[in-house]
C-alpha positions as CSV (number, residue, x, y, z in Angstrom):
1,M,0.0,0.1,-0.1
2,L,1.5,3.5,-1.1
3,R,1.2,6.5,1.1
4,D,1.5,9.8,-0.7
5,T,1.6,13.3,0.9
6,S,2.8,15.1,-2.1
7,V,-0.6,16.7,-2.6
8,R,-1.8,16.9,1.1
9,L,-3.3,20.1,0.8
10,R,-6.0,18.8,-1.6
11,Y,-6.4,15.1,-0.6
12,G,-4.7,14.7,2.8
13,T,-2.6,11.3,2.6
14,R,-3.5,9.5,-0.4
15,T,-3.4,5.8,-0.5
16,G,-2.7,3.5,-3.5
17,A,-1.9,0.1,-4.7
18,R,1.1,-0.2,-7.0
19,A,0.7,-2.9,-9.9
20,K,4.0,-4.9,-10.4
21,P,5.1,-5.4,-14.2
22,G,4.3,-9.0,-15.1
23,T,1.1,-9.5,-13.2
24,I,-2.5,-9.4,-14.4
25,F,-3.0,-6.4,-12.2
26,Y,-0.5,-4.4,-14.4
27,D,-1.9,-5.7,-17.5
28,R,-5.1,-4.6,-16.7
29,M,-4.1,-1.3,-15.5
30,A,-2.5,-0.8,-18.9
31,A,-5.4,-2.1,-21.0
32,W,-8.4,-0.6,-19.0
33,P,-9.1,2.5,-21.0
34,V,-9.6,0.5,-24.5
35,A,-11.9,-2.0,-22.4
36,F,-13.8,0.8,-21.1
37,E,-14.3,2.2,-24.6
38,E,-15.2,-1.1,-26.2
39,G,-17.4,-2.2,-23.5
40,M,-19.4,1.1,-23.6
41,K,-19.8,1.1,-27.3
42,D,-20.9,-2.4,-27.2
43,A,-23.4,-2.1,-24.3
44,M,-25.3,0.9,-26.1
45,R,-25.1,-0.8,-29.3
46,R,-26.9,-3.9,-27.8
47,H,-29.2,-2.0,-25.4
48,F,-29.8,1.1,-27.1
49,P,-29.6,0.6,-31.1
50,T,-29.1,3.6,-33.3
51,E,-32.5,2.9,-35.3
52,K,-34.6,3.2,-32.1
53,Y,-32.9,5.3,-29.5
54,S,-31.3,8.7,-28.8
55,I,-28.7,8.4,-26.1
56,Y,-28.1,11.2,-23.2
57,L,-25.0,10.8,-21.2
58,T,-24.1,11.9,-17.7
59,G,-20.8,11.3,-15.9
60,H,-20.7,12.5,-12.2
61,S,-17.4,14.3,-11.3
62,T,-14.4,12.7,-12.9
63,G,-16.7,10.4,-14.8
64,G,-17.4,13.4,-17.1
65,P,-14.4,13.2,-19.0
66,M,-14.9,9.6,-19.6
67,V,-18.6,10.2,-21.1
68,F,-17.2,13.1,-23.0
69,F,-14.7,11.1,-25.2
70,M,-17.5,8.3,-25.6
71,S,-20.1,11.1,-26.8
72,Q,-18.3,11.0,-30.3
73,R,-17.5,7.3,-30.5
74,V,-21.3,6.3,-30.3
75,P,-23.4,7.8,-33.2
76,N,-26.8,8.1,-31.4
77,V,-25.4,10.0,-28.3
78,A,-27.5,13.1,-28.9
79,G,-26.4,15.3,-25.8
80,M,-24.7,15.5,-22.5
81,L,-26.6,15.9,-19.2
82,A,-23.7,17.1,-17.5
83,V,-24.7,17.9,-13.8
84,E,-21.6,18.2,-11.5
85,N,-19.9,16.6,-14.5
86,S,-16.3,17.4,-15.5
87,P,-15.6,18.3,-19.1
88,F,-13.0,16.7,-21.4
89,G,-9.9,15.8,-19.8
90,F,-7.7,18.5,-21.5
91,I,-10.3,21.1,-20.1
92,Q,-10.4,19.5,-16.9
93,E,-6.5,19.8,-16.8
94,E,-6.7,23.6,-17.3
95,Q,-9.5,23.9,-14.8
96,H,-7.7,22.1,-12.2
97,N,-4.6,24.5,-12.9
98,W,-7.0,27.6,-12.6
99,S,-8.6,26.5,-9.4
100,G,-5.6,25.5,-7.5
101,A,-5.5,22.8,-5.0
102,L,-8.8,23.4,-3.3
103,G,-11.2,24.5,-5.9
104,K,-13.4,27.6,-5.1
105,V,-16.3,28.4,-2.7
106,E,-18.5,31.5,-2.9
107,G,-17.2,34.3,-0.9
108,F,-13.9,32.9,-0.3
109,E,-10.6,33.2,-2.5
110,R,-9.5,29.9,-4.2
111,V,-6.2,28.7,-3.0
112,T,-3.5,28.9,-5.9
113,K,-0.9,26.5,-4.4
114,Q,0.1,23.2,-5.8
115,K,-0.7,23.7,-9.3
116,A,2.1,21.3,-10.7
117,P,0.5,19.0,-13.5
118,R,-0.7,15.6,-12.3
119,T,1.7,12.9,-12.5
120,D,-0.3,9.9,-11.6
121,P,1.4,6.4,-13.0
122,F,-0.8,4.4,-15.0
123,N,-0.2,1.3,-12.8
124,E,-1.1,3.1,-9.5
125,L,-4.7,2.4,-8.3
126,Y,-6.0,5.2,-6.1
127,I,-7.6,3.7,-3.0
128,R,-10.4,5.9,-1.5
129,T,-10.6,6.7,2.3
130,W,-12.7,8.7,4.5
131,R,-10.5,11.8,3.4
132,D,-12.5,11.6,0.2
133,R,-15.4,12.8,1.9
134,A,-13.7,14.9,4.0
135,R,-12.2,17.1,1.4
136,Y,-15.8,17.8,0.0
137,A,-17.6,18.3,3.5
138,G,-15.3,20.9,4.6
139,P,-15.9,23.4,1.6
140,E,-19.6,22.4,1.8
141,A,-19.9,23.4,5.5
142,L,-17.9,26.5,4.6
143,G,-20.4,27.5,1.7
144,Q,-23.5,26.7,3.9
145,E,-22.5,27.9,7.3
146,G,-19.5,30.0,6.7
147,P,-16.3,29.9,8.9
148,Q,-18.5,29.1,12.0
149,A,-18.6,25.5,10.8
150,L,-15.2,25.0,12.2
151,M,-16.8,25.4,15.7
152,R,-18.5,22.2,15.3
153,L,-15.5,20.4,13.7
154,P,-15.9,17.2,15.9
155,W,-19.5,16.8,14.8
156,L,-18.5,17.3,11.3
157,M,-15.9,14.8,11.7
158,E,-18.6,12.2,13.1
159,E,-20.8,12.7,10.1
160,I,-17.8,12.0,7.8
161,L,-16.7,8.8,9.7
162,D,-20.5,7.7,9.9
163,W,-20.8,8.0,6.2
164,W,-17.4,6.2,5.6
165,D,-18.6,3.3,8.0
166,K,-21.8,2.8,5.7
167,T,-20.0,3.0,2.2
168,K,-16.4,1.6,2.8
169,A,-17.7,-2.0,2.0
170,R,-18.4,-0.9,-1.5
171,P,-15.4,-0.7,-4.1
172,Q,-13.6,2.3,-3.3
173,F,-10.8,2.8,-5.9
174,K,-10.4,5.1,-8.8
175,A,-7.9,4.7,-11.8
176,E,-9.2,7.3,-14.5
177,Y,-7.2,10.3,-13.5
178,I,-4.8,9.7,-16.5
179,I,-7.4,10.5,-18.5
180,T,-9.4,12.8,-16.7
181,H,-6.3,15.2,-16.0
182,N,-4.6,14.4,-19.3
183,V,-1.5,12.9,-17.8
184,R,0.1,12.3,-21.2
185,G,3.4,10.7,-20.2
186,S,1.3,8.0,-18.3
187,L,-1.4,7.5,-21.2
188,E,1.8,6.9,-23.6
189,A,3.4,4.4,-21.1
190,A,0.0,2.5,-20.5
191,A,-0.4,2.3,-24.4
192,R,3.2,0.8,-24.8
193,A,2.7,-1.6,-21.9
194,A,-0.5,-3.0,-23.5
195,A,1.2,-3.0,-27.1
196,E,4.4,-5.0,-25.7
197,R,2.0,-7.6,-23.9
198,L,0.1,-8.1,-27.3
199,K,3.4,-8.2,-29.2
200,M,2.1,-5.4,-31.6
201,S,4.2,-4.1,-34.4
202,E,6.1,-0.5,-34.1
203,A,3.2,0.9,-36.4
204,D,0.3,-0.6,-34.4
205,T,2.2,0.5,-31.3
206,Q,2.3,4.1,-32.3
207,A,-1.1,3.8,-33.3
208,L,-2.3,2.8,-30.0
209,V,-0.3,5.4,-28.5
210,Q,-2.1,8.1,-30.4
211,H,-5.3,6.7,-29.5
212,Y,-4.7,6.7,-25.8
213,L,-3.3,10.4,-26.3
214,G,-6.6,11.4,-27.8
215,Y,-9.0,10.3,-24.9
216,P,-8.7,13.6,-22.9
217,Y,-9.3,15.4,-26.4
218,P,-12.4,15.8,-28.9
219,Q,-12.0,14.0,-32.2
220,T,-11.3,16.4,-35.0
221,G,-10.9,16.2,-38.8
222,P,-13.0,14.4,-41.7
223,G,-15.4,11.9,-40.4
224,A,-15.4,12.7,-36.9
225,K,-18.8,13.5,-35.1
226,P,-19.2,16.8,-33.6
227,V,-19.2,17.1,-29.8
228,P,-23.2,16.9,-29.1
229,P,-24.9,19.8,-27.2
230,V,-24.0,20.0,-23.8
231,L,-26.1,21.4,-20.6
232,F,-24.1,21.8,-17.7
233,C,-25.7,22.0,-14.1
234,I,-23.7,23.1,-11.0
235,S,-24.7,23.3,-7.5
236,K,-24.5,26.4,-5.1
237,D,-21.6,24.8,-2.9
238,S,-19.9,22.6,-5.2
239,R,-16.4,22.4,-4.3
240,D,-15.0,21.9,-7.9
241,H,-17.6,23.3,-10.2
242,S,-17.6,27.0,-9.5
243,P,-19.4,29.8,-11.8
244,E,-16.1,31.4,-12.4
245,V,-14.5,28.6,-13.7
246,Y,-17.1,28.0,-16.1
247,R,-16.9,31.6,-17.4
248,E,-13.3,31.9,-17.4
249,V,-12.2,28.4,-18.4
250,V,-14.7,25.7,-19.2
251,L,-17.2,27.7,-21.8
252,P,-14.3,29.6,-23.5
253,M,-12.3,26.3,-24.2
254,F,-15.6,24.7,-25.6
255,A,-16.1,27.9,-27.7
256,K,-12.7,27.4,-29.4
257,L,-13.7,23.8,-30.7
258,D,-14.2,23.6,-34.5
259,P,-17.3,23.2,-34.9
260,A,-18.1,24.5,-31.6
261,P,-21.0,22.7,-29.7
262,K,-23.8,24.3,-28.1
263,V,-23.0,24.5,-24.3
264,R,-24.7,26.4,-21.5
265,A,-24.2,26.3,-17.7
266,T,-27.1,26.7,-15.4
267,R,-26.1,27.1,-11.6
268,W,-28.7,26.1,-9.1
269,G,-29.1,28.2,-5.7
270,A,-28.9,25.2,-3.5
271,G,-27.0,21.7,-3.5
272,V,-23.5,20.3,-3.2
273,H,-21.1,18.0,-5.4
274,T,-23.2,15.1,-4.6
275,Y,-26.3,16.7,-6.0
276,H,-28.9,14.1,-4.6
277,K,-27.7,14.8,-0.9
278,A,-30.7,15.9,1.3
279,E,-30.5,19.5,2.7
280,A,-33.1,21.5,4.5
281,G,-36.4,21.4,2.3
282,L,-34.7,19.1,-0.2
283,P,-34.8,15.6,0.8
284,L,-33.4,14.4,-2.6
285,G,-31.2,17.5,-2.9
286,I,-31.3,19.3,-6.3
287,A,-31.6,16.1,-8.2
288,P,-35.5,16.4,-8.7
289,P,-35.5,20.0,-10.4
290,V,-32.3,19.1,-12.3
291,V,-33.9,16.1,-13.9
292,E,-36.9,18.1,-14.9
293,L,-34.8,20.9,-16.5
294,Y,-33.0,17.9,-18.4
295,V,-36.4,16.5,-19.6
296,R,-37.9,19.9,-20.5
297,A,-34.6,20.6,-22.7
298,I,-34.9,17.4,-24.4
299,Q,-38.8,18.0,-25.1
300,E,-38.2,21.5,-26.1
301,G,-35.4,20.7,-28.5
302,Y,-32.3,22.1,-26.8
303,F,-30.3,19.1,-28.0
304,V,-31.6,19.0,-31.6
305,V,-28.8,20.2,-34.2
């Protein structure tokens, strides 16, 4: 088990498992991006065939860059229902650089330390702990209660640890950072490891490298499907998704794409990153009105191009 304190301001102590070369674990860590892509394409092809369905994708948090790259690889994906949903990896990388180590909470300046590019090795599997809830609970309490939230820190920690006791039996790992933060060196290393195992030729190896390096970016050029329309929804007390980062980074970068997709962002007056989390007067968080917005957007033609 690895213990990393190099990004302690953002994560505290990060834990991980490192796959050894020559193991099945290592091979899977190298090949999972293609397995994910092919599995999703096959599932949508079988369950939602082009002649019968339009598909709308959503990917909460770091799932966002994964569904964004899928949106151009499945012909009948018609739109992106992007609630608390990060954008393409190359935009997410710039968004992280803009927001620094701790994101942005309304009324408080963002922290701009620890802006070095991510360097996650492809063969290191991030193991989640109670700290992953804590790094959201703190900014959420700050946004909802102000600095006085620190006066109830023991209570807040009890809530975090109670949550962890209920959820720690579920799979608690993450491997997608090499795509979601556009870690180019690790993407190339993963592709070369997979190619070596499959004894690919140099030409096929280079093609696989380029395929991996393309995951954080939209596809362009002749025959590429345009990025479908996007409707972002962000919550009031989101740790990572502030109105400023959308105005200054996300929307301008989408506008530079050729062709530029239709993209809008709606900010709600309540809610947190886990948008179905209950709060006063909202037993299911902001999820019900967000769903209603998306239903109306589909019915009223927002996603028609």
